[in-house]
C-alpha positions as CSV (number, residue, x, y, z in Angstrom):
1,X,90.0,101.6,110.4
2,X,93.7,102.2,110.0
3,X,95.7,99.4,108.4
4,X,99.2,101.0,108.6
5,X,101.1,99.8,111.7
6,X,102.2,102.8,113.7
7,X,104.9,102.4,116.3
8,X,105.2,105.1,119.0
9,X,108.3,106.1,120.9
10,X,108.1,106.9,124.6
11,X,107.8,110.6,123.9
12,X,104.4,110.4,122.1
13,X,103.0,110.0,118.6
14,X,106.1,110.2,116.4
15,X,105.9,107.6,113.7
16,X,108.9,105.2,113.6
17,X,109.3,102.3,111.3
18,X,112.2,100.5,112.9
19,X,112.4,97.8,110.1
20,X,112.7,100.5,107.4
21,X,115.4,102.2,109.6
22,X,117.4,98.9,110.1
23,X,117.3,98.2,106.3
24,X,118.9,101.6,105.7
25,X,121.4,101.0,108.4
26,X,122.4,97.6,106.9
27,X,122.9,99.3,103.5
28,X,125.1,102.1,105.0
29,X,127.3,99.5,106.7
30,X,127.4,97.1,103.7
31,X,128.5,99.9,101.3
32,X,130.9,101.5,103.8
33,X,132.6,98.3,104.4
34,X,132.6,97.4,100.7
35,X,134.4,100.6,99.9
36,X,136.9,100.1,102.8
37,X,135.5,103.2,104.6
38,X,135.7,103.2,108.4
39,X,133.2,105.1,110.7
40,X,136.1,107.7,111.4
41,X,136.1,108.4,107.6
42,X,132.3,109.1,107.8
43,X,133.1,111.5,110.7
44,X,135.6,113.3,108.6
45,X,133.4,113.6,105.5
46,X,130.1,114.4,107.2
47,X,131.0,116.5,110.3
48,X,128.9,114.1,112.5
49,X,130.6,112.9,115.6
50,X,131.4,109.2,116.1
51,X,128.6,108.5,118.5
52,X,126.1,109.9,116.0
53,X,127.5,107.7,113.2
54,X,127.3,104.7,115.5
55,X,123.7,105.5,116.5
56,X,122.7,105.8,112.8
57,X,124.4,102.5,111.9
58,X,122.8,100.6,114.9
59,X,119.3,102.1,114.1
60,X,119.2,103.9,117.5
61,X,118.7,107.3,115.6
62,X,115.8,107.9,113.4
63,X,118.0,110.1,111.3
64,X,116.9,112.9,109.0
65,X,116.6,112.9,105.2
66,X,119.5,115.6,105.2
67,X,121.6,113.2,107.2
68,X,120.9,110.4,104.8
69,X,122.1,112.8,102.0
70,X,125.3,113.6,103.8
71,X,126.0,109.9,104.4
72,X,125.5,109.2,100.7
73,X,127.9,112.0,99.7
74,X,130.4,110.6,102.2
75,X,130.0,107.2,100.6
76,X,130.2,108.7,97.1
77,X,126.8,107.1,96.1
78,X,123.4,108.2,95.1
79,X,121.0,108.1,98.1
80,X,118.7,105.7,96.3
81,X,121.4,103.0,96.8
82,X,120.6,103.3,100.6
83,X,116.9,102.7,99.8
84,X,117.5,99.6,97.6
85,X,115.8,96.9,99.5
86,X,112.4,95.1,99.6
87,X,109.6,97.2,100.9
88,X,106.2,95.9,101.7
89,X,103.5,98.2,100.5
90,X,100.3,97.6,102.6
91,X,96.7,97.6,101.3
92,X,95.4,100.9,102.6
93,X,91.8,101.9,103.2
94,X,90.2,103.7,100.2
95,X,90.9,107.4,99.9
96,X,88.3,109.8,101.3
97,X,87.0,110.7,97.8
98,X,86.2,106.9,97.1
99,X,84.6,106.5,100.5
100,X,82.3,109.5,100.2
101,X,81.0,108.3,96.8
102,X,79.7,105.1,98.3
C-alpha cells in the first residue's frame, strides 16, 4: 500500500510533484519582481538561456537542485526562501522495521 501520490511523465517512472514545482516557480517570480529583476537579468547572472528561465518560471521544467542554487544566487537570497511555502506531509505507511515486528 503506497499512500504517496506519484505522478508519471510520458517517458516513464520519473517522480514529478507539479504542485511543489509551481510553488517554487511562484516564489522565484515573486522575489524576482519584488527586487526589480527581469528574466534577462537572471540570464546574465546564471548563464541559463531565456527559454530555460521561462520554462523554470512556468513550471515546465523540473529543474535541478543546482539550478535552484544558481537562481537563488542570482536573486541574492538563501535557497530556503524559495522553499518557504506550505507543504503537506502525508501520513506514510510504517517503516519496514515496524512492519516486521508486528
